[in-house]
N, C-alpha and C positions, 0 to 999 in steps of 0.2 A: 504494500500500500504506500504510494508516494505521499510524502508530507512536506509542506513548506511551512516554516515557522519564522516569525518576526517578533522580536522581544524588545520592549522598552525597559530599561533598567530603573525607572522611577520607582519610588516606594509604593505608590498606589497605581494600579492598572486594572483593566478589565479584560477578562478572557473571553474570546469569541471564537467559536469553532464553526467551520463550514464543512458539511459533509455532502458528498455527491455519489450517485450510483454510476456515474460515468467519469470522464476526465476532470470535471470540475471547473472548466474554463468559465462557463456562464455563472456558476455559483461564486467563484472567486471574484469575478468582475462586479457582480451585483453587491457582494459583501464589501468590497473595497469602496464602491460608490456610496454605500450607506455609511460606512465608518468615517470617511473623510468629512462628513457633515459635523463630526464631533472632534474638531482639530485640537482642542485643549485636553482631550482625554487620552492618556496613553493606553495602549492595549497590546495584548499578546494574541496574535492571530495564528490559527492553525487550520490548514487546508488538508483534508484527507479525501482522496479520490477512491473510486471503486468500492464503495460501501454498499453491499447488496443484500445483507442479511441483518436481522436484529442483533445477532451476536457481534458482528463487525461494528455496528452502531454503538453498542455498549462499550466495546473495547476502545474505540476511537474517543468516546466521550470521557472515559476514565483515564486516558493516557496523559 
């Protein structure tokens, strides 16, 4: 499962995960477009592609 991770080292940050059952290109683009609306909020962004089962969703969520 490919994963892309961007981390801000600030003391307070928000975790946002984007899961997709395919390559995740549309999911990642939409997620980025939404998150840039909150420029003052640091965040940890995780993109996980090819999540096709409930077990993979749980694993990705708890990673």
